[in-house]
C-alpha positions, 0 to 999 in steps of 0.5 A: 133588138129587145131580146138582145137588150134584155138578155144582156142585163141578166147574162153576167149575173147568171155567169158569175152567180156560182162564184157568188154563192160559193163565197169566192166573190162578194156582192160588190164584186158581182156588181162590178162584173155586171157593170163592166159587162154592160160597158163592153156590151154597149160598146160592141152592140152598135149594129144591133142598136142601129138595125132598125135605122139600117133597115129603114135606110135600105127600104128607102134606097130600094124604093128610090132605085126602083122608082128611077128604073121605072122612070127610065123604062117610061122613057123607052116606050115598048112595042111601038116602032116610033112615037106619034109625030105631032104637027104643031102648025096644023090648020086643023086637029088631025089624026092620021093612022094613029095607034094608041096603046097602054103601057102593058102593050094592049092596043086601044085604038088602031089606024084612026084617021079623023079631022076637026076643021075650023067651025066643026065643034066635035064631041068625043064619045065612048065607054068609060076606059075606052081611051078618050083622055088618052087620045087628047094626051096623044094630041098634046104630045105627052102619051109615049105609047102612040104611033102615027101622025097628029096635027094640032093648031098652034096656040090650042089649049087643053082643059083637063078634068082636074086642072093644076094651079100653082101655090101662090097668088090667085093672079098667078094661078089664073095666068099660069103658065105665063107670068101674071104681069102679062095681063092687066087687073081688068083682064083678070077680073073680067075672065073670072066674072065670065067664068062665074067666079065674081067672088074671086075677082077681088082676091087676085093678090090673095096667096093660098093653095088653090087646089085645096082651097077651091071646090071641084066646081070652082077649080073647073071654072077657074080653068075655064077662066084661064082659057077665057083670059088667053083667048085661044082659037082651039079648045080641047076639053076633057070633061071640063064641066063634070063638077058643074050644074047644068045651067052653069055648064051651058053658060060656060060652053056658050062662052067657049063656043063663042070664043072659038068661033070668033077666033076661027077655031073649034071645040073638041070635048069629052063629055057624057051629058046630053046638055054638052052635046048640044054645043057640037055638030060632029062627033068622034065615037070610040066603037068596041071592036069584035073579039079577036080584033087587034084593037079594043076600039075603033074611031068613027066620025060623024054627026053628033 
């Protein structure tokens, strides 16, 4: 574009220069020729002037079409005959011949069968990257690369390592996804205090981007406050206290365990700290399989 613009400035003078130096035309005529050429060149150079905009438009269009194609591909999980069937009204957390795969088709876990009955607080253990979080996603019904059957009691709540909070008032972030009007101010404040967030108890109507406003530890405590507010019988926690110090972690796990026991359920937790293991009697372990096995890991159930 720059080359085209600079060349257009000198081109008419180069063409008309021989006639000017021979005396056939005067200086005024030479300038008229240059002016006329500039007008014609400007009228006919739309494509060159807009080339950068057209290139940006094409790049944006290609990104959007490739994104749409990737989403369509996600909706059709490869290499599996059928997705895991979830039994939402199960009386326990159950796995029945569950197979987990990665989007690439590699098998993480094959034929896993296990059960967490009421009162059997269970710790999910294994090397990093073995598929512990993937197993919780399969239980939640949001991992499409799964086959087999899973059981999850109605009303069970998940606590992710990085919880989501909508922008808006603190009361809306705490009650999400239910409307904040379903809970009284006293219930909301009690949940925050029980989750070791007493400073937030008087800020229920404050509006902010809470994901950016709160530290990692405060976000995890707010997610636990959400659980304490809603009082579920079953809690599935994915390193839900990894950003907390040990005393705070122990205090909150005591409250979560007491809640699930009172409601007749159990805990299923992913954690690496020994202090968390003390709150669980049983364990599910991801055990590496021998070379040549169809799956990378097997699942063993036993005492914690």
